Backbone as a ProteinNet text record, in pm:
[ID]
protein_1_A
[PRIMARY]
XXXXXXXXXXXXXXXXXXXXXXXXXXXXXXXXXXXXXXXXXXXXXXXXXXXXXXXXXXXXXXXXXXXXXXXXXXXXXXXXXXXXXXXXXXXXXXXXXXXXXXXXXXXXXXXXXXXXXXXXXXXXXXXXXXXXXXXXXXXXXXXXXXXXXXXXXXXXXXXXXXXXXXXXXXXXXXXXXXXXXXXXXXXXXXXXXXXXXXXXXXXXXXXXXXXXXXXXXXXXXXXXXXXXXXXXXXXXXXXXXXXXXX
[TERTIARY]
19397.8	19289.5	19341.9	19229.7	19255.8	19209.6	19256.3	19210.2	19048.6	18986.1	18832.5	18791.2	18857.4	18788.1	18813.7	18900.1	18920.1	18816.3	18740.7	18637.4	18692.1	18802.4	18854.9	18891.8	18937.3	18955.8	18839.2	18742	18601.3	18563.1	18580.3	18532.3	18615.7	18752.4	18824.2	18823.7	18806.2	18795.3	18681.1	18555.3	18432.1	18410.4	18439.2	18397.7	18484.2	18569.4	18668.1	18632.4	18578.4	18565	18400.5	18308.7	18174	18155.9	18196.5	18153.1	18026.5	17965	17813.8	17791.4	17896	17862.6	17872.3	17927	17928.3	17810	17767.8	17619.5	17531.9	17509	17401.4	17387.2	17520.8	17507.2	17444.2	17408.3	17344.7	17214.5	17139.2	17004.5	17018.6	17091.4	17104.7	17190.4	17261.4	17297.8	17198.5	17142.1	16999.7	16916.3	16884.2	16805	16883.3	16997.7	17084.8	17113.1	17085.7	17115.8	16946.8	16838.3	16712.3	16695.7	16769.3	16758.9	16837.8	16956.4	17039.8	16992.8	16909.9	16902.7	16776.1	16675.1	16512.8	16460.5	16518.3	16467.6	16389.5	16265.8	16169	16092.8	16126.7	16073.2	16125.4	16072.8	16121.5	16232.2	16300.9	16400.5	16539.4	16590.3	16722.4	16818.4	16939.4	17064.2	17174.3	17210.4	17334.1	17434.8	17525.6	17642.8	17746.6	17801.4	17894.3	17833.7	17717.9	17635.3	17698.2	17786.5	17856.5	17749.3	17742.6	17657.3	17528.5	17481.3	17362.1	17307.8	17397.9	17339.8	17235.1	17292.5	17217.3	17094.9	17113.3	17002.8	16888.6	16910.7	16807.4	16743	16808.3	16736	16640.1	16705.2	16623.8	16501.7	16512.1	16406.9	16281.7	16333.6	16267.3	16181.4	16206	16139.7	16030.5	16039.5	15943.1	15997.8	16137.2	16197.1	16202.6	16208.8	16248.3	16388.6	16471.5	16599.7	16655.5	16770.3	16853	17001.3	17056.5	17200.4	17290.3	17409.6	17508.3	17643.1	17702.8	17821	17893.9	18040.4	18110.4	18150.1	18111.9	18162.9	18025.5	18045	17947.2	17912.7	18036.3	18025.4	17949.9	17980.3	17893	17764.8	17733.4	17570.4	17524.9	17581.2	17512	17493.9	17583.2	17569.3	17434.1	17434.3	17309.6	17189.5	17187.9	17053.7	16998.4	17118.5	17081.2	17011.2	17063.6	17060	16902.7	16879.6	16732.7	16645.2	16658.2	16578.7	16529.7	16635.2	16602.8	16524.1	16556.5	16450.6	16311.8	16305.6	16193.9	16159.5	16277.3	16304.5	16315.4	16256.9	16257.5	16354.9	16486.5	16600.3	16620.2	16649.3	16712.7	16859.6	16911.5	17066.3	17110.2	17223.5	17289.4	17419.8	17489.2	17631.9	17678	17750.2	17804.6	17924.5	17998	18107.7	18043.4	18075.3	18045.3	18063.3	18179.1	18223.3	18122.1	18038.5	17923.3	17806.2	17757.6	17632.2	17580.4	17481.5	17394.2	17248.5	17147.1	17011	16927.2	16936.6	16893.4	16780.4	16773.8	16655.8	16566.8	16651.7	16560.8	16556.6	16652.7	16674	16649.6	16573.9	16561.2	16695.6	16739.2	16859.4	16966.9	17103.1	17209.8	17293	17331.3	17437.1	17592.8	17695.7	17797.1	17876.3	17892.7	17933.5	18037	18104.2	18200.8	18334.9	18378.2	18493.7	18492	18372.3	18385	18387.9	18467.4	18468	18638.5	18659.9	18833.4	18913.1	18860.7	18921.5	19025.6	18970.6	19050.3	19169.5	19261.7	19398.4	19379.4	19338.8	19276.7	19178.7	19213.9	19088.7	18996.2	19005.9	18899.2	18792.9	18817.2	18728.9	18640	18719	18640.3	18541.9	18580.9	18479	18345.1	18414.6	18273	18201.7	18212.5	18143	18047.7	18098.9	18031.2	17943	17984.5	17882.4	17784.5	17800.2	17693.6	17588.1	17624.3	17528.9	17451.8	17514.1	17406.9	17308	17351	17264.9	17166.9	17208.1	17095.9	16971.6	17022	16938.4	16831.3	16713.7	16599.1	16629.4	16568.9	16600	16556.5	16649.2	16635.7	16689.6	16702.3	16781.9	16902.2	16939.2	17035.4	17155.2	17275.4	17383.6	17448.8	17508.2	17543.7	17672.1	17778	17894.7	17950.4	18033.9	18109.5	18217.8	18322	18470.8	18578.8	18684.6	18772.2	18857.5	18854.8	18913	19042.9	19123.5	19262.1	19302	19187.5	19239.9	19236	19186.2	19198.6	19317.6	19367.6	19480	19615.8	19578.1	19687.6	19687.5	19599.7	19563.3	19646.4	19582.4	19648.7	19762.6	19786	19900	19844.6	19955.9	19906.4	19972.8	19913.1	19971.5	19931.6	20028.4	19977.5	19833.1	19765.5	19665.7	19639.8	19637.6	19616.8	19475.6	19406.2	19281.3	19255.9	19234.9	19212.9	19041.1	19001.8	18880.4	18833.8	18726.7	18662.4	18710.1	18719.7	18765	18921.9	18983.2	19155.5	19214.9	19128.2	19221.5	19248.2	19388.3	19442.9	19479.9	19397.6	19437.7	19525.8	19633.3	19744.5	19706.1	19703	19662.5	19783.7	19839.5	19988.8	19946.6	19890.5	19858.7	19983.2	19986.5	20083.3	20040.4	20102.2	20050.2	20181.1	20105.1	20214.9	20276.9	20356	20448.6	20380.1	20269.4	20174.7	20070.3	20040.4	19924	19786.5	19793.8	19664	19611.7	19705.1	19656.5	19701.5	19597.1	19632.1	19617.9	19733.9	19778.6	19782.8	19688.2	19678	19702.6	19799.3	19852.9	19790.6	19727.9	19655.1	19726.3	19769.6	19777.8	19700.1	19638.3	19554.8	19611.5	19636.3	19697	19579	19585.3	19452.6	19505.1	19474.5	19536.3	19690.8	19751.9	19938.8	19950	19842.8	19919.1	19843.5	19937.7	19905.5	19900.8	19816	19745.6	19792.3	19841	19868.7	19752.2	19686.2	19590.2	19650.3	19613.6	19633.2	19524	19478.2	19378.8	19441.3	19383.6	19433.7	19313	19319.7	19243.5	19263.3	19193.1	19246.4	19212.3	19282.9	19238.1	19209.4	19083.6	19019.9	19037.3	19058.3	19015.9	18892.5	18836.2	18707.3	18675.7	18789.2	18750.1	18796.2	18864.5	18884.3	18767.3	18709.9	18576.3	18468.3	18450.9	18366.4	18366.8	18503.7	18516.1	18496.6	18532.7	18491.3	18346.3	18276	18132.5	18062.4	18109.2	18057.3	18105.9	18203.8	18294.4	18191.7	18109.4	18047	17933.9	17864.9	17716.9	17643.7	17699.3	17633.8	17620	17508.1	17482.6	17477.3	17494.4	17454.7	17552.5	17669.8	17741.3	17814.7	17722.9	17780.4	17864.6	17955.8	18031.7	18012.7	18017.5	18009.3	18095.4	18118.7	18200.3	18141.1	18029.4	17966.6	17830.7	17753.6	17635.7	17540	17581.6	17489.6	17473.4	17552.6	17573	17666.5	17759.2	17849.6	17953	17993	18115.2	18204.1	18238.7	18380	18498.5	18594.9	18759.2	18841.1	18960.9	19062.5	19020.2	18949.3	18917.2	18797.2	18733.3	18622.9	18647.6	18561.5	18576.3	18565.4	18470.1	18458.6	18435.9	18444.5	18421.1	18294.9	18191.4	18062.9	18018.3	17983.3	17938.8	17800.6	17725.6	17578.1	17562.6	17523.8	17526.2	17381.3	17331.6	17202.3	17215.2	17121.3	17111.9	17020.3	17086	16977.7	16889.2
3313.4	3312.9	3376.9	3455.4	3543.8	3419.4	3452.5	3360.1	3324.9	3437.6	3431.2	3356.9	3339.1	3253.7	3115.3	3057.4	2940.2	2859	2788.1	2716.4	2609.6	2543.8	2445.8	2495.6	2606.8	2664.4	2671.1	2725.3	2740.5	2595.6	2512.4	2380	2303	2315.4	2245.9	2321.1	2455.9	2543.8	2572.6	2494.6	2549.6	2511.3	2391.9	2374.5	2445.7	2517.7	2588.4	2746.6	2785.1	2920.6	2941.3	2848.7	2841.5	2736.5	2763.4	2639.9	2689.6	2570.6	2588.6	2701.7	2706.1	2833.9	2987.5	2978.2	3118.7	3116.2	3007.2	2997.2	3036.8	2978.9	2981.4	3147.8	3228.8	3345.3	3443.6	3387.7	3488.1	3530.8	3478.2	3490.1	3615.1	3629.8	3745.1	3866.9	3837.6	3946.6	3985.6	3924.9	3995.5	4075.6	4019.7	4105.6	4234.9	4232.1	4371.1	4471.9	4387.8	4486	4540.9	4464.8	4537.8	4662.4	4627.8	4731.7	4859.4	4817.3	4941.1	5014.9	4941.2	5008.3	5072.7	5006.9	5047.4	4982.4	4909.5	4807.5	4706.2	4709.4	4599.7	4551.8	4550	4472.2	4516.1	4456.9	4481.8	4395.8	4455.3	4364.3	4372.2	4300.2	4271.3	4220.7	4272.7	4234.4	4179	4056.6	4012.9	3988.4	4059.3	4095.9	4003.2	3886	3803.6	3742.1	3666.3	3588.3	3472.5	3427.7	3307.1	3164.7	3110.2	3001.3	3035	3158.5	3198.6	3230	3199.5	3237.4	3362.3	3497.3	3597.7	3586.5	3549.8	3563.5	3485	3363.3	3281.4	3337.2	3396.4	3444.8	3573.5	3626.2	3752.2	3703.2	3587	3545.5	3471.3	3420.6	3354.5	3480.5	3575.7	3690.7	3778.1	3732.8	3784.5	3872.4	3893	3978.9	3915.1	3993.1	3928.9	3936.4	3843.2	3842.8	3786.4	3859.1	3829.3	3793.5	3660.8	3647.8	3612.4	3709.5	3713.2	3655	3569.7	3529	3470.8	3475.6	3430.1	3307.6	3222.8	3084.2	2990.1	2892.8	2796.8	2697.6	2685.9	2590.7	2637	2769.4	2847.6	2866.7	2891.3	2899.2	2788.6	2676.5	2545.8	2508.9	2542.8	2523.4	2614.2	2733.6	2837	2767	2731.4	2648.8	2546.1	2461.9	2347.7	2426.1	2521	2584.3	2621.3	2704.7	2778.8	2667.9	2554	2429.3	2356.9	2358.9	2300.9	2401.2	2534.5	2609.6	2663.5	2606.6	2624.9	2764.3	2828.8	2963.7	2977.9	3108.2	3131.1	3246.2	3234.7	3326.1	3313.4	3424.3	3434.4	3423.8	3321.9	3285.6	3322.7	3407.9	3486.9	3472.9	3382.8	3363.6	3479.6	3569.1	3686.7	3732.7	3828.5	3898.2	4021.2	4065.2	4197.7	4323.3	4304.8	4426.6	4420	4350.8	4319.8	4344.5	4277.8	4275.1	4410.5	4450.1	4597.4	4585.4	4607.6	4587.7	4703.6	4827.8	4956.4	4968.5	5030.4	5071.2	4965.9	4868.8	4741.2	4693.2	4759.7	4687.5	4811.7	4778.5	4876.5	4837.4	4743.8	4699.4	4634.8	4668.4	4588.1	4578.5	4436.1	4392.2	4332.1	4379.7	4300.4	4291.6	4157	4132.9	4020.5	4022.8	3916.2	3939.3	4096.4	4132.3	4077.9	4120.6	4058.2	4177.5	4288.6	4401.5	4430.6	4479.5	4522.9	4426.5	4312.8	4180.1	4234.5	4339	4372	4459.8	4428.7	4488.3	4660.8	4645.5	4786.2	4871.6	4969.5	5028.4	5073.9	5113.7	5137.5	5032.1	4915.4	4801.7	4777.8	4813.5	4827.8	4940.6	5062.9	5174.7	5128.2	5041.7	5030.9	4937.9	4851.2	4765.1	4835.9	4968.2	5066.8	5136.1	5181	5221.6	5138.3	5042.4	4933.8	4905	4915	4902.1	5015.2	5121.2	5275.7	5240.6	5206.9	5222.3	5105.7	4980.3	4886.3	4936.4	5033.1	5064.8	5161.2	5138.6	5220.8	5377.7	5477.8	5605.2	5593.2	5634.2	5615.9	5468.3	5386.3	5264.9	5261.3	5138.9	5147.5	5033.9	5074.7	4979.3	4948.4	4832.7	4797.1	4720.4	4770.2	4685.8	4642.3	4534.4	4481.5	4423.3	4471.2	4412.1	4447.2	4386.8	4426.3	4564.7	4628.6	4777.1	4824.7	4865.9	4894.8	4941.7	5024.3	5090.3	4965.2	4862.8	4753.4	4687.1	4657.8	4617.8	4691.3	4828.4	4907.1	4906.3	4871.3	4890.6	4759.4	4648.7	4498.2	4443.3	4486.9	4413.3	4309.2	4216	4087.3	3980.7	3885.5	3750	3633.7	3527	3409.7	3348.1	3269.8	3226.7	3070.2	2988.1	2854.9	2789.4	2747.8	2692.8	2552.9	2488.5	2343.3	2322.9	2207.3	2179.3	2027.6	2018	1904	1760.3	1797.7	1664.8	1651	1730.8	1710	1821.6	1877.4	1982	2087.1	2144.8	2258.4	2367	2477.3	2583.7	2680.3	2715.1	2834.1	2930.5	3057.4	3173.3	3266.1	3315.1	3416.3	3548.3	3614.5	3758.2	3856.6	3929.1	4018.4	4138.9	4262.4	4372.5	4412.7	4508.1	4548	4661.5	4740.2	4859.9	4972	4989.1	5108	5094.2	4961.2	4912.6	4936.8	4914.4	4913.4	4792.1	4667.5	4549.7	4447.4	4356.3	4238.2	4122.4	4029.7	3920.8	3823.4	3729	3628.2	3473.8	3411.7	3300.4	3211.5	3088.7	2983.3	2839.9	2788.6	2658.9	2554.6	2456.2	2365.9	2219.1	2178.9	2049	1925.9	1864.5	1723.9	1617.4	1513.1	1346.4	1341.4	1448.1	1422.4	1530.3	1577.2	1639.5	1794.6	1868.6	2032.7	2070.6	2191.1	2252.4	2397.9	2472.2	2626.9	2705.3	2805.4	2926.6	3019.8	3124.3	3271.1	3341.5	3446.3	3544.5	3669.3	3775.4	3898.4	4011	4133	4234.6	4362.7	4471.7	4605.7	4602.7	4674.9	4708.3	4854.4	4905.7	5009.2	5064.8	5207.9	5274.1	5321.5	5361.7	5418.8	5520.5	5628.7	5745.8	5713.2	5610.6	5565.6	5527.7	5438.6	5356.8	5453.8	5562.1	5667.2	5747	5797.6	5872.7	5831	5689.8	5603.5	5605.4	5571.9	5555.5	5735.5	5798.6	5932.7	5985.5	5939	5968.5	5919.1	5774.2	5699.8	5750.3	5859.4	5937	5894.2	5803.1	5769	5902.8	5906.3	6010.4	5986.2	6043	6001.5	5877.7	5876.7	5755.2	5759.1	5642.2	5645.7	5528.4	5538	5421.7	5361	5243.6	5159.8	5078	5014.5	4909.3	4758.7	4753.8	4630.4	4643	4526.6	4550.9	4560.2	4593.8	4661.1	4789.7	4863.9	5008.6	5072.1	5000.4	5029.1	5132.1	5240.8	5355.6	5268.6	5338.3	5306.3	5370.1	5272	5313.2	5208.2	5237.6	5141.8	5004.9	4997.9	4895.9	4814.6	4872.4	4829.2	4682.4	4585.3	4423.1	4441.3	4525.8	4527.2	4681.1	4703.5	4826.2	4802.9	4851.2	4866.8	4988.5	5014	5139.3	5114.6	5196.3	5226.6	5335.8	5348.3	5431.4	5456.2	5558	5551.2	5640.7	5602.6	5663.2	5768.2	5897.6	6007.2	6017
11348.4	11398.7	11533.8	11609.4	11705.9	11824.5	11947.4	12078.5	12086	12084.9	12100.8	11993	11883.4	11787.6	11750.5	11870.4	11891.2	11953.9	11890.5	11970.4	12037.2	12008.7	12080.7	12221.5	12233.8	12370.1	12444.6	12406.6	12460.2	12524.4	12417.3	12464.6	12568.2	12576.6	12666.4	12782.9	12809.4	12893.5	12982.1	12910.1	12955.6	13105.3	13161.6	13284.5	13378.6	13346.4	13416.9	13412.6	13312.4	13279.6	13358.1	13319.5	13344	13450.4	13574.8	13655	13729.7	13786	13839	13938.8	14003.2	14079.5	13999.6	13891.6	13814.4	13753.8	13691.3	13647.9	13692.7	13839.7	13932.4	13971.5	13968.2	14002.1	13915.5	13802.2	13677.1	13751.2	13808.8	13854.8	13938.8	14036	14103.8	14046.6	13951.5	13845.1	13762.3	13729.5	13681.4	13742.2	13854.3	13941.6	13951.1	13982.6	14036	13899.3	13780.5	13653.2	13645.5	13646.9	13656.3	13760.4	13882.9	13981.5	13925.2	13909.7	13869.9	13736.7	13631.8	13533.5	13519.6	13612.3	13626.1	13471.9	13426.6	13326.8	13373.6	13343.4	13392.4	13296.8	13167.3	13054.1	12921.1	12790.1	12672.3	12610.1	12525.3	12444.2	12494.7	12512.1	12577.8	12464	12450.8	12371.4	12474.2	12468.4	12545.1	12452	12446.7	12359.5	12393.5	12341.1	12410.2	12493.5	12455.8	12554.8	12616.9	12540.3	12577.2	12592.7	12721.5	12745	12756.6	12798	12777.5	12920.6	13031.5	13162.8	13197.5	13128.1	13177.4	13081.8	12947.5	12843.6	12872.4	12921.5	12969.9	13083.9	13174.9	13290.7	13268.5	13161	13112	13045.2	12971	12907.6	13019.1	13099.1	13214.2	13286.6	13272.5	13351.3	13229.6	13122	13007.4	12951.2	12925.9	12821.3	12710.2	12575.6	12448.6	12441.3	12414.4	12444.4	12314.3	12282.4	12154.1	12237.3	12217.7	12243.7	12146.6	12130.3	12028.8	12082.1	12009.4	12047.4	11911	11910.2	11803.5	11793	11909.2	11926.8	11908.6	11818.4	11791.3	11909.1	11986.7	12088.5	12212.3	12249.6	12337.9	12316.1	12189	12142.8	12177.1	12138.7	12164.7	12305.8	12376.7	12534.4	12570.9	12512	12528.7	12516.7	12380.3	12345.4	12443.8	12471	12596.7	12698.1	12732.9	12877.4	12863.5	12761.9	12724.7	12700.6	12654	12628.3	12747.4	12845.2	12963.1	13070.1	13046	13135.4	13049	12923.4	12865.9	12823.4	12813.3	12761	12635.6	12566.6	12427.9	12422.5	12346.2	12332.4	12195.2	12099.7	11988.1	11984	11934.5	11956.2	11788.6	11813.7	11687.4	11683.3	11581.5	11554.9	11471.3	11551.9	11477	11557.5	11480.8	11531.8	11602.2	11719.7	11764.5	11704.5	11625.6	11544.6	11419.5	11400.3	11272.7	11318.6	11435.7	11472.4	11508.6	11428.1	11463.4	11409.7	11483.7	11459.2	11527.8	11423.1	11439.2	11528.7	11637.3	11735.7	11768.6	11824.5	11817.8	11993.4	12081.9	12212.3	12321.4	12435.4	12556.8	12636.2	12630.7	12719.1	12637.8	12662	12582.7	12734.1	12727	12839.9	12775.6	12836.2	12767.1	12903.6	12956	13099.3	13091.4	13214.5	13224.2	13147.7	13157.1	13073.2	12921	12857.1	12715.8	12635.6	12646.1	12549.3	12554.4	12466.9	12432.4	12398.9	12330.3	12272.7	12147	12085.2	11954	11961.3	11903.4	11912.3	11872	11763.7	11700.3	11775.6	11853	11916.6	11847.7	11712.5	11634.1	11625.6	11621.6	11656.4	11747.9	11872.3	12004.5	12007.7	11951.2	11942.6	11834.7	11748.6	11645.6	11695.9	11827.2	11896.3	11986.3	12034.8	12108.5	12006.2	11883.2	11810.9	11750.9	11739.2	11703.5	11796.7	11928.1	12033.4	12067.3	12053.8	12075.4	11931.7	11823.4	11712.6	11731.8	11797.3	11813.1	11932	12021	12131.3	12064.4	12123	12117.4	12175.5	12135.9	12195.9	12366.4	12440	12582.5	12631.7	12549.5	12587.3	12677	12746.3	12840.7	12817	12826.9	12804	12937.3	12962.7	13097.9	13064.5	13096.7	13085	13221.4	13201.9	13332.7	13313.4	13370.4	13320.5	13447.6	13443.3	13532.1	13517.1	13609.3	13583.3	13582.3	13538.2	13566.3	13699.8	13747.6	13882.7	13969	13987.9	14068.1	14075.1	13940.5	13904.7	13965.3	13927	13981.1	14126.9	14188.2	14358.3	14403.6	14329.6	14404.3	14330.5	14231.3	14173.3	14088.5	14010	13945.7	14008.7	14034.3	14095.5	14034.9	13990.3	13951.1	14048.6	14002.4	14059.3	14040.7	14140.6	14125.6	14160.5	14085.7	14094.6	14096.2	14190.4	14196.9	14180	14066.1	14064.3	14119.2	14134.3	14181.6	14098.8	13975.3	13908.2	13895	13976.8	13994.3	13891.7	13816.4	13736.2	13804.5	13750.3	13826.7	13726	13742.9	13623.8	13692.6	13657	13660.1	13570.9	13641.6	13555.3	13580.4	13479.6	13498.7	13412.7	13482.4	13384.3	13351	13240.7	13238.1	13167.3	13214.4	13154	13054	12946.5	12838.8	12914.6	12836.8	12916.4	12936.3	12882.2	12898.5	12979.5	13025.5	13108.4	13031.1	12894.4	12808.4	12764.7	12787.5	12775.5	12860.1	12872.7	12976.1	12911.3	12917.5	12872.2	12961.2	12937.5	13061.6	13017	13062.9	13032.6	13099.4	13054.6	13113.1	13116.3	13219.6	13189.2	13275.2	13197.5	13251.8	13276.1	13392.9	13415.8	13487.6	13388.6	13416.7	13362.9	13463.4	13435.4	13398.8	13440.7	13411.4	13282.1	13228	13108.1	13123.6	13057	13052.4	12934.6	12929	12798.1	12840.8	12740	12752.9	12663.8	12702.9	12639.9	12675.5	12593.8	12619.7	12560.3	12670	12640.2	12643.6	12557.2	12550.2	12525.8	12602.6	12601.8	12626.1	12595.7	12641.9	12769.6	12867.1	12998	13030.9	13049.6	13060.1	13211.1	13222.6	13335	13368.7	13452.7	13482.4	13375.5	13371.7	13291.6	13168.4	13119.8	12974.4	12923.6	13006.2	12931.7	12915.3	13023.5	13023.6	12888.3	12887.7	12761.5	12623.9	12607.2	12491	12470.8	12595.3	12567.4	12531.2	12591	12544.8	12406.1	12343.6	12219.9	12108.1	12159.5	12068.6	12058.2	12146.6	12148	12257.3	12340.7	12466.4	12559.5	12652.7	12741.2	12874.7	12968.6	13126.6	13158.8	13124.4	13170.7	13313.3	13383.7	13519.1	13548.7	13634.4	13680.3	13805.4	13836.6	13966.2	13976.3	14084.6	14141.4	14135.9	14117.5	14102.1	14044	14006.6	13959	14049.6	14185.3	14292.2	14304.9	14235.4	14225.8	14328.5	14373	14479.1	14405.9	14495.3	14406.6	14348.7	14247	14170.1	14212.8	14249.9	14293.3	14277.3	14329.9	14332.6	14399.4	14482.3	14561.9	14504.8	14406	14357.6	14301.3	14318.4	14272	14095	14041.5	13904.8	13857.7	13726.8	13674.7	13585.3	13630.7	13556.6	13515.3	13391.1	13318.1	13268.6	13337.9	13269.7	13183.5	13067.2	12951.7	12898.5	12854.9	12807.5	12633.6	12577.9	12458.3	12457	12440.8	12464.5	12316.3
[MASK]
++++++++++++++++++++++++++++++++++++++++++++++++++++++++++++++++++++++++++++++++++++++++++++++++++++++++++++++++++++++++++++++++++++++++++++++++++++++++++++++++++++++++++++++++++++++++++++++++++++++++++++++++++++++++++++++++++++++++++++++++++++++

């Protein structure tokens, strides 16, 4: 089982991966995505939607939204969120290597470093091909992740985060020799007990991500340093790519 297929991981880490302030930030992020892309309506694909924080916000604004995720636990949280907001969203349990719905969406989003999970790069490229096929002509794809340039600039240091319930989360990131994959070891200490978890994904530079999108048939690929559209560079907090289907 790959780490992202382990539903127990998402269940146990849910309060710490998706704290209330991160969920609340989705409203402003959707506003930023709309401004960045110019997409004001239509059908949206939220690929790797997790607990649905962006999908529900898009639905509240009148978009027809499809949220796709591999985790039954996270999709259940997403359904609860949609019900609480009286928002209608189509939730799909599927692997992003497999999900494709030709010419169905005006906007596709892959946010919160939810790309590059697969060890074989051809699987990651397959995801990009699926998204392109699922977009209508002129449709837009937005990706948001941590960029290689930022890590090269600021380095990697362990992080300790203490939460209101007394839990302490220790994050210890490591890079492989050629800086192509990030391996993050998490230790959660709570009520005198500790549990260990591991996340691993590809690490992309801005040019590397842009090159991959172009190779999969996207056009007009632009890079930004955040969802507000700031310039991309070594000090940019995020790597955001905006690509269009020609």
